[in-house]
C-alpha positions in Angstrom: 97.9 118.4 103.0 94.7 119.1 101.9 91.3 118.8 104.0 88.0 119.7 102.0 84.6 119.4 103.5 81.2 119.3 102.4 77.6 118.3 102.9 76.6 121.1 105.4 73.5 123.0 105.0 70.3 124.1 106.8 68.0 121.0 108.2 65.2 121.3 110.8 65.4 120.0 114.4 65.5 116.2 114.3 66.8 116.2 110.7 70.3 114.1 109.5 73.2 115.4 107.5 76.1 113.7 106.5 79.2 115.5 106.1 82.3 114.2 104.1 86.3 115.3 104.4 88.2 114.5 101.3 91.8 114.2 102.2 94.6 114.5 100.1 98.8 115.1 100.4 99.7 112.5 103.2 99.2 109.0 103.7 95.6 108.9 104.8 95.3 105.5 105.9 98.0 105.8 108.7 96.5 109.2 110.4 93.7 109.3 113.2 91.4 111.6 111.9 88.8 114.1 113.9 85.9 116.3 113.5 85.8 119.7 115.4 82.9 122.4 115.5 82.8 126.0 116.1 79.6 127.4 117.1 79.0 131.4 116.7 80.9 133.2 119.6 82.2 130.1 121.1 85.7 128.2 120.9 86.2 125.3 118.9 85.6 122.0 120.2 86.1 118.5 119.3 83.4 116.3 118.1 84.7 112.9 117.4 88.0 110.6 116.4 88.4 107.6 114.3 91.5 106.0 114.2 93.4 105.0 111.5 91.9 101.6 110.6 88.8 102.6 111.8 88.3 100.1 114.4 88.3 103.0 117.5 86.0 105.7 117.7 85.3 108.4 120.3 82.9 110.8 120.7 82.2 113.9 122.9 79.3 113.4 125.6 76.9 116.3 123.4 77.0 114.1 120.3 77.2 110.8 121.5 74.6 108.3 120.5 73.5 110.6 117.6 76.6 111.2 115.4 78.6 108.7 113.6 82.4 108.8 112.4 83.3 106.6 109.8 86.0 106.3 107.2 86.9 104.8 104.0 90.6 104.3 103.4 90.3 103.5 99.8 88.9 107.0 99.0 90.8 108.8 101.6 87.7 110.2 103.1 86.4 110.7 106.5 82.6 111.1 107.2 80.4 112.3 109.9 77.0 111.1 110.0 74.9 113.5 112.0 71.1 112.3 113.2 68.5 113.7 115.3 70.0 117.0 114.7 69.6 120.2 117.8 69.9 123.7 117.3 72.6 123.3 119.5 74.7 121.5 116.6 74.6 124.8 114.7 78.3 125.6 114.0 80.9 125.4 111.4 82.6 121.7 111.3 86.1 121.1 110.2 88.0 117.9 110.0 91.4 117.6 110.8 94.5 115.6 110.6 95.2 114.3 114.2 94.9 118.1 115.3 97.7 119.0 112.8 96.1 120.3 110.0 92.5 121.7 109.3 90.2 122.2 106.8 88.1 125.4 105.7 84.9 124.0 107.3 81.2 123.4 106.5 78.3 125.4 107.7 75.5 123.3 109.7 72.5 125.3 110.5 69.7 123.5 112.4 66.9 125.7 112.5 63.1 125.8 111.9 
């Protein structure tokens, strides 16, 4: 199993970023996928989940209305569109196969 995140970077408050996670080594379309994040000095927290077919999505209250999780099962890729970013969104973002496997993460920094 391999999960490779990309798309992180430095963005100003109020800005947007789109994270991607390319998956391989398992039947992607049969698994729920999740995004987590870990801010400096804090524990990893769940951000969002999308079901295998993409029909259901759930979000942490802290990102609801600002972040959107999506997937393309033809490309074995899951995305996280992040809008209206806040400094408190600064973290390393990880994608996960149903909490079983993790990528190495991509750093998002929200700062002026």
